[in-house]
mmCIF entry with sequence, helices, sheets and N, C-alpha, C, O atoms, coordinates in Angstrom:
data_MODEL
# 
_entry.id   MODEL 
# 
_entity.id                         1 
_entity.type                       polymer 
_entity.pdbx_number_of_molecules   1 
# 
_entity_poly.entity_id                      1 
_entity_poly.type                           'polypeptide(L)' 
_entity_poly.nstd_linkage                   no 
_entity_poly.nstd_monomer                   no 
_entity_poly.pdbx_seq_one_letter_code       MRCLLNMGARANTNRWTFYAYDAVGNRISEVQEQNGQTFQR 
_entity_poly.pdbx_seq_one_letter_code_can   MRCLLNMGARANTNRWTFYAYDAVGNRISEVQEQNGQTFQR 
_entity_poly.pdbx_strand_id                 A 
# 
loop_
_entity_poly_seq.entity_id 
_entity_poly_seq.num 
_entity_poly_seq.mon_id 
_entity_poly_seq.hetero 
1 1  MET n 
1 2  ARG n 
1 3  CYS n 
1 4  LEU n 
1 5  LEU n 
1 6  ASN n 
1 7  MET n 
1 8  GLY n 
1 9  ALA n 
1 10 ARG n 
1 11 ALA n 
1 12 ASN n 
1 13 THR n 
1 14 ASN n 
1 15 ARG n 
1 16 TRP n 
1 17 THR n 
1 18 PHE n 
1 19 TYR n 
1 20 ALA n 
1 21 TYR n 
1 22 ASP n 
1 23 ALA n 
1 24 VAL n 
1 25 GLY n 
1 26 ASN n 
1 27 ARG n 
1 28 ILE n 
1 29 SER n 
1 30 GLU n 
1 31 VAL n 
1 32 GLN n 
1 33 GLU n 
1 34 GLN n 
1 35 ASN n 
1 36 GLY n 
1 37 GLN n 
1 38 THR n 
1 39 PHE n 
1 40 GLN n 
1 41 ARG n 
# 
_struct_asym.id          A 
_struct_asym.entity_id   1 
# 
_struct_conf.conf_type_id            HELX_P 
_struct_conf.id                      HELX_P1 
_struct_conf.pdbx_PDB_helix_id       AA1 
_struct_conf.beg_label_comp_id       ARG 
_struct_conf.beg_label_asym_id       A 
_struct_conf.beg_label_seq_id        2 
_struct_conf.pdbx_beg_PDB_ins_code   ? 
_struct_conf.end_label_comp_id       GLN 
_struct_conf.end_label_asym_id       A 
_struct_conf.end_label_seq_id        40 
_struct_conf.pdbx_end_PDB_ins_code   ? 
_struct_conf.beg_auth_comp_id        ARG 
_struct_conf.beg_auth_asym_id        A 
_struct_conf.beg_auth_seq_id         2 
_struct_conf.end_auth_comp_id        GLN 
_struct_conf.end_auth_asym_id        A 
_struct_conf.end_auth_seq_id         40 
_struct_conf.pdbx_PDB_helix_class    1 
_struct_conf.details                 ? 
_struct_conf.pdbx_PDB_helix_length   39 
# 
_struct_conf_type.id          HELX_P 
_struct_conf_type.criteria    ? 
_struct_conf_type.reference   ? 
# 
loop_
_atom_site.group_PDB 
_atom_site.id 
_atom_site.type_symbol 
_atom_site.label_atom_id 
_atom_site.label_alt_id 
_atom_site.label_comp_id 
_atom_site.label_asym_id 
_atom_site.label_entity_id 
_atom_site.label_seq_id 
_atom_site.pdbx_PDB_ins_code 
_atom_site.Cartn_x 
_atom_site.Cartn_y 
_atom_site.Cartn_z 
_atom_site.occupancy 
_atom_site.B_iso_or_equiv 
_atom_site.pdbx_formal_charge 
_atom_site.auth_seq_id 
_atom_site.auth_comp_id 
_atom_site.auth_asym_id 
_atom_site.auth_atom_id 
_atom_site.pdbx_PDB_model_num 
ATOM 1   N N  . MET A 1 1  ? 132.539 -71.830  -75.903 1.00 0.00 ? 1  MET A N  1 
ATOM 2   C CA . MET A 1 1  ? 133.627 -72.682  -76.403 1.00 0.00 ? 1  MET A CA 1 
ATOM 3   C C  . MET A 1 1  ? 134.347 -73.361  -75.226 1.00 0.00 ? 1  MET A C  1 
ATOM 4   O O  . MET A 1 1  ? 134.649 -74.554  -75.275 1.00 0.00 ? 1  MET A O  1 
ATOM 5   N N  . ARG A 1 2  ? 134.611 -72.598  -74.194 1.00 0.00 ? 2  ARG A N  1 
ATOM 6   C CA . ARG A 1 2  ? 135.299 -73.200  -73.049 1.00 0.00 ? 2  ARG A CA 1 
ATOM 7   C C  . ARG A 1 2  ? 134.447 -74.298  -72.428 1.00 0.00 ? 2  ARG A C  1 
ATOM 8   O O  . ARG A 1 2  ? 134.966 -75.315  -71.967 1.00 0.00 ? 2  ARG A O  1 
ATOM 9   N N  . CYS A 1 3  ? 133.141 -74.085  -72.421 1.00 0.00 ? 3  CYS A N  1 
ATOM 10  C CA . CYS A 1 3  ? 132.247 -75.105  -71.855 1.00 0.00 ? 3  CYS A CA 1 
ATOM 11  C C  . CYS A 1 3  ? 132.388 -76.413  -72.633 1.00 0.00 ? 3  CYS A C  1 
ATOM 12  O O  . CYS A 1 3  ? 132.460 -77.490  -72.040 1.00 0.00 ? 3  CYS A O  1 
ATOM 13  N N  . LEU A 1 4  ? 132.426 -76.312  -73.954 1.00 0.00 ? 4  LEU A N  1 
ATOM 14  C CA . LEU A 1 4  ? 132.538 -77.526  -74.769 1.00 0.00 ? 4  LEU A CA 1 
ATOM 15  C C  . LEU A 1 4  ? 133.871 -78.212  -74.495 1.00 0.00 ? 4  LEU A C  1 
ATOM 16  O O  . LEU A 1 4  ? 133.926 -79.435  -74.367 1.00 0.00 ? 4  LEU A O  1 
ATOM 17  N N  . LEU A 1 5  ? 134.942 -77.433  -74.404 1.00 0.00 ? 5  LEU A N  1 
ATOM 18  C CA . LEU A 1 5  ? 136.251 -78.036  -74.147 1.00 0.00 ? 5  LEU A CA 1 
ATOM 19  C C  . LEU A 1 5  ? 136.248 -78.706  -72.774 1.00 0.00 ? 5  LEU A C  1 
ATOM 20  O O  . LEU A 1 5  ? 136.759 -79.816  -72.621 1.00 0.00 ? 5  LEU A O  1 
ATOM 21  N N  . ASN A 1 6  ? 135.680 -78.043  -71.787 1.00 0.00 ? 6  ASN A N  1 
ATOM 22  C CA . ASN A 1 6  ? 135.640 -78.622  -70.440 1.00 0.00 ? 6  ASN A CA 1 
ATOM 23  C C  . ASN A 1 6  ? 134.825 -79.913  -70.443 1.00 0.00 ? 6  ASN A C  1 
ATOM 24  O O  . ASN A 1 6  ? 135.215 -80.896  -69.812 1.00 0.00 ? 6  ASN A O  1 
ATOM 25  N N  . MET A 1 7  ? 133.713 -79.914  -71.140 1.00 0.00 ? 7  MET A N  1 
ATOM 26  C CA . MET A 1 7  ? 132.886 -81.125  -71.200 1.00 0.00 ? 7  MET A CA 1 
ATOM 27  C C  . MET A 1 7  ? 133.661 -82.266  -71.847 1.00 0.00 ? 7  MET A C  1 
ATOM 28  O O  . MET A 1 7  ? 133.608 -83.404  -71.381 1.00 0.00 ? 7  MET A O  1 
ATOM 29  N N  . GLY A 1 8  ? 134.383 -81.957  -72.924 1.00 0.00 ? 8  GLY A N  1 
ATOM 30  C CA . GLY A 1 8  ? 135.161 -82.987  -73.605 1.00 0.00 ? 8  GLY A CA 1 
ATOM 31  C C  . GLY A 1 8  ? 136.245 -83.531  -72.694 1.00 0.00 ? 8  GLY A C  1 
ATOM 32  O O  . GLY A 1 8  ? 136.454 -84.741  -72.616 1.00 0.00 ? 8  GLY A O  1 
ATOM 33  N N  . ALA A 1 9  ? 136.929 -82.637  -72.010 1.00 0.00 ? 9  ALA A N  1 
ATOM 34  C CA . ALA A 1 9  ? 138.001 -83.075  -71.110 1.00 0.00 ? 9  ALA A CA 1 
ATOM 35  C C  . ALA A 1 9  ? 137.412 -83.905  -69.974 1.00 0.00 ? 9  ALA A C  1 
ATOM 36  O O  . ALA A 1 9  ? 137.982 -84.917  -69.566 1.00 0.00 ? 9  ALA A O  1 
ATOM 37  N N  . ARG A 1 10 ? 136.262 -83.460  -69.472 1.00 0.00 ? 10 ARG A N  1 
ATOM 38  C CA . ARG A 1 10 ? 135.641 -84.195  -68.360 1.00 0.00 ? 10 ARG A CA 1 
ATOM 39  C C  . ARG A 1 10 ? 135.233 -85.591  -68.812 1.00 0.00 ? 10 ARG A C  1 
ATOM 40  O O  . ARG A 1 10 ? 135.423 -86.560  -68.078 1.00 0.00 ? 10 ARG A O  1 
ATOM 41  N N  . ALA A 1 11 ? 134.674 -85.700  -70.013 1.00 0.00 ? 11 ALA A N  1 
ATOM 42  C CA . ALA A 1 11 ? 134.262 -87.009  -70.530 1.00 0.00 ? 11 ALA A CA 1 
ATOM 43  C C  . ALA A 1 11 ? 135.491 -87.903  -70.684 1.00 0.00 ? 11 ALA A C  1 
ATOM 44  O O  . ALA A 1 11 ? 135.452 -89.086  -70.346 1.00 0.00 ? 11 ALA A O  1 
ATOM 45  N N  . ASN A 1 12 ? 136.583 -87.327  -71.197 1.00 0.00 ? 12 ASN A N  1 
ATOM 46  C CA . ASN A 1 12 ? 137.813 -88.098  -71.361 1.00 0.00 ? 12 ASN A CA 1 
ATOM 47  C C  . ASN A 1 12 ? 138.300 -88.578  -69.999 1.00 0.00 ? 12 ASN A C  1 
ATOM 48  O O  . ASN A 1 12 ? 138.644 -89.748  -69.830 1.00 0.00 ? 12 ASN A O  1 
ATOM 49  N N  . THR A 1 13 ? 138.326 -87.671  -69.035 1.00 0.00 ? 13 THR A N  1 
ATOM 50  C CA . THR A 1 13 ? 138.806 -88.024  -67.692 1.00 0.00 ? 13 THR A CA 1 
ATOM 51  C C  . THR A 1 13 ? 137.928 -89.102  -67.086 1.00 0.00 ? 13 THR A C  1 
ATOM 52  O O  . THR A 1 13 ? 138.428 -90.058  -66.494 1.00 0.00 ? 13 THR A O  1 
ATOM 53  N N  . ASN A 1 14 ? 136.620 -88.948  -67.232 1.00 0.00 ? 14 ASN A N  1 
ATOM 54  C CA . ASN A 1 14 ? 135.708 -89.942  -66.658 1.00 0.00 ? 14 ASN A CA 1 
ATOM 55  C C  . ASN A 1 14 ? 135.947 -91.308  -67.277 1.00 0.00 ? 14 ASN A C  1 
ATOM 56  O O  . ASN A 1 14 ? 135.885 -92.328  -66.590 1.00 0.00 ? 14 ASN A O  1 
ATOM 57  N N  . ARG A 1 15 ? 136.222 -91.329  -68.585 1.00 0.00 ? 15 ARG A N  1 
ATOM 58  C CA . ARG A 1 15 ? 136.425 -92.626  -69.248 1.00 0.00 ? 15 ARG A CA 1 
ATOM 59  C C  . ARG A 1 15 ? 137.686 -93.282  -68.699 1.00 0.00 ? 15 ARG A C  1 
ATOM 60  O O  . ARG A 1 15 ? 137.681 -94.473  -68.388 1.00 0.00 ? 15 ARG A O  1 
ATOM 61  N N  . TRP A 1 16 ? 138.771 -92.509  -68.578 1.00 0.00 ? 16 TRP A N  1 
ATOM 62  C CA . TRP A 1 16 ? 140.008 -93.101  -68.058 1.00 0.00 ? 16 TRP A CA 1 
ATOM 63  C C  . TRP A 1 16 ? 139.830 -93.473  -66.590 1.00 0.00 ? 16 TRP A C  1 
ATOM 64  O O  . TRP A 1 16 ? 140.341 -94.495  -66.131 1.00 0.00 ? 16 TRP A O  1 
ATOM 65  N N  . THR A 1 17 ? 139.092 -92.625  -65.852 1.00 0.00 ? 17 THR A N  1 
ATOM 66  C CA . THR A 1 17 ? 138.849 -92.928  -64.438 1.00 0.00 ? 17 THR A CA 1 
ATOM 67  C C  . THR A 1 17 ? 138.052 -94.219  -64.311 1.00 0.00 ? 17 THR A C  1 
ATOM 68  O O  . THR A 1 17 ? 138.309 -95.036  -63.427 1.00 0.00 ? 17 THR A O  1 
ATOM 69  N N  . PHE A 1 18 ? 137.077 -94.392  -65.210 1.00 0.00 ? 18 PHE A N  1 
ATOM 70  C CA . PHE A 1 18 ? 136.266 -95.608  -65.181 1.00 0.00 ? 18 PHE A CA 1 
ATOM 71  C C  . PHE A 1 18 ? 137.150 -96.831  -65.419 1.00 0.00 ? 18 PHE A C  1 
ATOM 72  O O  . PHE A 1 18 ? 137.028 -97.839  -64.723 1.00 0.00 ? 18 PHE A O  1 
ATOM 73  N N  . TYR A 1 19 ? 138.048 -96.735  -66.418 1.00 0.00 ? 19 TYR A N  1 
ATOM 74  C CA . TYR A 1 19 ? 138.942 -97.866  -66.695 1.00 0.00 ? 19 TYR A CA 1 
ATOM 75  C C  . TYR A 1 19 ? 139.826 -98.139  -65.482 1.00 0.00 ? 19 TYR A C  1 
ATOM 76  O O  . TYR A 1 19 ? 140.048 -99.294  -65.117 1.00 0.00 ? 19 TYR A O  1 
ATOM 77  N N  . ALA A 1 20 ? 140.329 -97.075  -64.860 1.00 0.00 ? 20 ALA A N  1 
ATOM 78  C CA . ALA A 1 20 ? 141.217 -97.244  -63.703 1.00 0.00 ? 20 ALA A CA 1 
ATOM 79  C C  . ALA A 1 20 ? 140.450 -97.901  -62.559 1.00 0.00 ? 20 ALA A C  1 
ATOM 80  O O  . ALA A 1 20 ? 140.945 -98.840  -61.935 1.00 0.00 ? 20 ALA A O  1 
ATOM 81  N N  . TYR A 1 21 ? 139.226 -97.401  -62.279 1.00 0.00 ? 21 TYR A N  1 
ATOM 82  C CA . TYR A 1 21 ? 138.427 -97.990  -61.203 1.00 0.00 ? 21 TYR A CA 1 
ATOM 83  C C  . TYR A 1 21 ? 138.111 -99.445  -61.515 1.00 0.00 ? 21 TYR A C  1 
ATOM 84  O O  . TYR A 1 21 ? 138.096 -100.284 -60.615 1.00 0.00 ? 21 TYR A O  1 
ATOM 85  N N  . ASP A 1 22 ? 137.856 -99.749  -62.789 1.00 0.00 ? 22 ASP A N  1 
ATOM 86  C CA . ASP A 1 22 ? 137.525 -101.122 -63.167 1.00 0.00 ? 22 ASP A CA 1 
ATOM 87  C C  . ASP A 1 22 ? 138.710 -102.036 -62.869 1.00 0.00 ? 22 ASP A C  1 
ATOM 88  O O  . ASP A 1 22 ? 138.539 -103.112 -62.297 1.00 0.00 ? 22 ASP A O  1 
ATOM 89  N N  . ALA A 1 23 ? 139.916 -101.605 -63.257 1.00 0.00 ? 23 ALA A N  1 
ATOM 90  C CA . ALA A 1 23 ? 141.109 -102.411 -63.018 1.00 0.00 ? 23 ALA A CA 1 
ATOM 91  C C  . ALA A 1 23 ? 141.354 -102.546 -61.519 1.00 0.00 ? 23 ALA A C  1 
ATOM 92  O O  . ALA A 1 23 ? 141.638 -103.638 -61.025 1.00 0.00 ? 23 ALA A O  1 
ATOM 93  N N  . VAL A 1 24 ? 141.242 -101.434 -60.799 1.00 0.00 ? 24 VAL A N  1 
ATOM 94  C CA . VAL A 1 24 ? 141.469 -101.475 -59.349 1.00 0.00 ? 24 VAL A CA 1 
ATOM 95  C C  . VAL A 1 24 ? 140.402 -102.335 -58.677 1.00 0.00 ? 24 VAL A C  1 
ATOM 96  O O  . VAL A 1 24 ? 140.698 -103.097 -57.757 1.00 0.00 ? 24 VAL A O  1 
ATOM 97  N N  . GLY A 1 25 ? 139.158 -102.208 -59.144 1.00 0.00 ? 25 GLY A N  1 
ATOM 98  C CA . GLY A 1 25 ? 138.074 -103.003 -58.567 1.00 0.00 ? 25 GLY A CA 1 
ATOM 99  C C  . GLY A 1 25 ? 138.336 -104.491 -58.741 1.00 0.00 ? 25 GLY A C  1 
ATOM 100 O O  . GLY A 1 25 ? 138.113 -105.273 -57.816 1.00 0.00 ? 25 GLY A O  1 
ATOM 101 N N  . ASN A 1 26 ? 138.810 -104.890 -59.922 1.00 0.00 ? 26 ASN A N  1 
ATOM 102 C CA . ASN A 1 26 ? 139.115 -106.303 -60.151 1.00 0.00 ? 26 ASN A CA 1 
ATOM 103 C C  . ASN A 1 26 ? 140.225 -106.748 -59.211 1.00 0.00 ? 26 ASN A C  1 
ATOM 104 O O  . ASN A 1 26 ? 140.169 -107.845 -58.654 1.00 0.00 ? 26 ASN A O  1 
ATOM 105 N N  . ARG A 1 27 ? 141.238 -105.896 -59.033 1.00 0.00 ? 27 ARG A N  1 
ATOM 106 C CA . ARG A 1 27 ? 142.360 -106.231 -58.161 1.00 0.00 ? 27 ARG A CA 1 
ATOM 107 C C  . ARG A 1 27 ? 141.876 -106.373 -56.717 1.00 0.00 ? 27 ARG A C  1 
ATOM 108 O O  . ARG A 1 27 ? 142.265 -107.303 -56.011 1.00 0.00 ? 27 ARG A O  1 
ATOM 109 N N  . ILE A 1 28 ? 141.021 -105.437 -56.288 1.00 0.00 ? 28 ILE A N  1 
ATOM 110 C CA . ILE A 1 28 ? 140.504 -105.483 -54.914 1.00 0.00 ? 28 ILE A CA 1 
ATOM 111 C C  . ILE A 1 28 ? 139.679 -106.752 -54.717 1.00 0.00 ? 28 ILE A C  1 
ATOM 112 O O  . ILE A 1 28 ? 139.741 -107.373 -53.656 1.00 0.00 ? 28 ILE A O  1 
ATOM 113 N N  . SER A 1 29 ? 138.911 -107.139 -55.730 1.00 0.00 ? 29 SER A N  1 
ATOM 114 C CA . SER A 1 29 ? 138.101 -108.356 -55.623 1.00 0.00 ? 29 SER A CA 1 
ATOM 115 C C  . SER A 1 29 ? 139.012 -109.562 -55.426 1.00 0.00 ? 29 SER A C  1 
ATOM 116 O O  . SER A 1 29 ? 138.717 -110.441 -54.616 1.00 0.00 ? 29 SER A O  1 
ATOM 117 N N  . GLU A 1 30 ? 140.121 -109.604 -56.169 1.00 0.00 ? 30 GLU A N  1 
ATOM 118 C CA . GLU A 1 30 ? 141.045 -110.727 -56.027 1.00 0.00 ? 30 GLU A CA 1 
ATOM 119 C C  . GLU A 1 30 ? 141.618 -110.750 -54.618 1.00 0.00 ? 30 GLU A C  1 
ATOM 120 O O  . GLU A 1 30 ? 141.687 -111.803 -53.985 1.00 0.00 ? 30 GLU A O  1 
ATOM 121 N N  . VAL A 1 31 ? 142.031 -109.580 -54.128 1.00 0.00 ? 31 VAL A N  1 
ATOM 122 C CA . VAL A 1 31 ? 142.625 -109.509 -52.786 1.00 0.00 ? 31 VAL A CA 1 
ATOM 123 C C  . VAL A 1 31 ? 141.597 -109.912 -51.739 1.00 0.00 ? 31 VAL A C  1 
ATOM 124 O O  . VAL A 1 31 ? 141.923 -110.640 -50.802 1.00 0.00 ? 31 VAL A O  1 
ATOM 125 N N  . GLN A 1 32 ? 140.355 -109.446 -51.889 1.00 0.00 ? 32 GLN A N  1 
ATOM 126 C CA . GLN A 1 32 ? 139.315 -109.792 -50.915 1.00 0.00 ? 32 GLN A CA 1 
ATOM 127 C C  . GLN A 1 32 ? 139.069 -111.296 -50.924 1.00 0.00 ? 32 GLN A C  1 
ATOM 128 O O  . GLN A 1 32 ? 138.865 -111.892 -49.867 1.00 0.00 ? 32 GLN A O  1 
ATOM 129 N N  . GLU A 1 33 ? 139.085 -111.914 -52.094 1.00 0.00 ? 33 GLU A N  1 
ATOM 130 C CA . GLU A 1 33 ? 138.883 -113.367 -52.155 1.00 0.00 ? 33 GLU A CA 1 
ATOM 131 C C  . GLU A 1 33 ? 140.027 -114.077 -51.440 1.00 0.00 ? 33 GLU A C  1 
ATOM 132 O O  . GLU A 1 33 ? 139.800 -115.028 -50.692 1.00 0.00 ? 33 GLU A O  1 
ATOM 133 N N  . GLN A 1 34 ? 141.264 -113.614 -51.670 1.00 0.00 ? 34 GLN A N  1 
ATOM 134 C CA . GLN A 1 34 ? 142.417 -114.224 -51.012 1.00 0.00 ? 34 GLN A CA 1 
ATOM 135 C C  . GLN A 1 34 ? 142.313 -114.023 -49.499 1.00 0.00 ? 34 GLN A C  1 
ATOM 136 O O  . GLN A 1 34 ? 142.578 -114.941 -48.723 1.00 0.00 ? 34 GLN A O  1 
ATOM 137 N N  . ASN A 1 35 ? 141.921 -112.804 -49.089 1.00 0.00 ? 35 ASN A N  1 
ATOM 138 C CA . ASN A 1 35 ? 141.777 -112.527 -47.652 1.00 0.00 ? 35 ASN A CA 1 
ATOM 139 C C  . ASN A 1 35 ? 140.681 -113.407 -47.067 1.00 0.00 ? 35 ASN A C  1 
ATOM 140 O O  . ASN A 1 35 ? 140.819 -113.906 -45.950 1.00 0.00 ? 35 ASN A O  1 
ATOM 141 N N  . GLY A 1 36 ? 139.593 -113.603 -47.809 1.00 0.00 ? 36 GLY A N  1 
ATOM 142 C CA . GLY A 1 36 ? 138.499 -114.439 -47.325 1.00 0.00 ? 36 GLY A CA 1 
ATOM 143 C C  . GLY A 1 36 ? 138.987 -115.859 -47.100 1.00 0.00 ? 36 GLY A C  1 
ATOM 144 O O  . GLY A 1 36 ? 138.626 -116.483 -46.101 1.00 0.00 ? 36 GLY A O  1 
ATOM 145 N N  . GLN A 1 37 ? 139.795 -116.377 -48.004 1.00 0.00 ? 37 GLN A N  1 
ATOM 146 C CA . GLN A 1 37 ? 140.323 -117.729 -47.846 1.00 0.00 ? 37 GLN A CA 1 
ATOM 147 C C  . GLN A 1 37 ? 141.241 -117.784 -46.630 1.00 0.00 ? 37 GLN A C  1 
ATOM 148 O O  . GLN A 1 37 ? 141.242 -118.760 -45.881 1.00 0.00 ? 37 GLN A O  1 
ATOM 149 N N  . THR A 1 38 ? 142.029 -116.709 -46.444 1.00 0.00 ? 38 THR A N  1 
ATOM 150 C CA . THR A 1 38 ? 142.953 -116.689 -45.302 1.00 0.00 ? 38 THR A CA 1 
ATOM 151 C C  . THR A 1 38 ? 142.178 -116.634 -43.998 1.00 0.00 ? 38 THR A C  1 
ATOM 152 O O  . THR A 1 38 ? 142.519 -117.326 -43.038 1.00 0.00 ? 38 THR A O  1 
ATOM 153 N N  . PHE A 1 39 ? 141.121 -115.801 -43.961 1.00 0.00 ? 39 PHE A N  1 
ATOM 154 C CA . PHE A 1 39 ? 140.348 -115.652 -42.729 1.00 0.00 ? 39 PHE A CA 1 
ATOM 155 C C  . PHE A 1 39 ? 139.607 -116.943 -42.387 1.00 0.00 ? 39 PHE A C  1 
ATOM 156 O O  . PHE A 1 39 ? 139.351 -117.215 -41.214 1.00 0.00 ? 39 PHE A O  1 
ATOM 157 N N  . GLN A 1 40 ? 139.263 -117.732 -43.389 1.00 0.00 ? 40 GLN A N  1 
ATOM 158 C CA . GLN A 1 40 ? 138.494 -118.952 -43.127 1.00 0.00 ? 40 GLN A CA 1 
ATOM 159 C C  . GLN A 1 40 ? 139.339 -119.996 -42.410 1.00 0.00 ? 40 GLN A C  1 
ATOM 160 O O  . GLN A 1 40 ? 138.797 -120.885 -41.754 1.00 0.00 ? 40 GLN A O  1 
ATOM 161 N N  . ARG A 1 41 ? 140.652 -119.898 -42.526 1.00 0.00 ? 41 ARG A N  1 
ATOM 162 C CA . ARG A 1 41 ? 141.491 -120.927 -41.911 1.00 0.00 ? 41 ARG A CA 1 
ATOM 163 C C  . ARG A 1 41 ? 141.351 -120.912 -40.395 1.00 0.00 ? 41 ARG A C  1 
ATOM 164 O O  . ARG A 1 41 ? 141.986 -121.712 -39.709 1.00 0.00 ? 41 ARG A O  1 
# 
């Protein structure tokens, strides 16, 4: 039973972690693009 609960919690955590990484990844991409434009000057 504990194994099933742990698996469920882990799946939940992974899903939220994935969403968080996705949002952060998009933000980092925007910053890198801005930095790239700045460095090109």
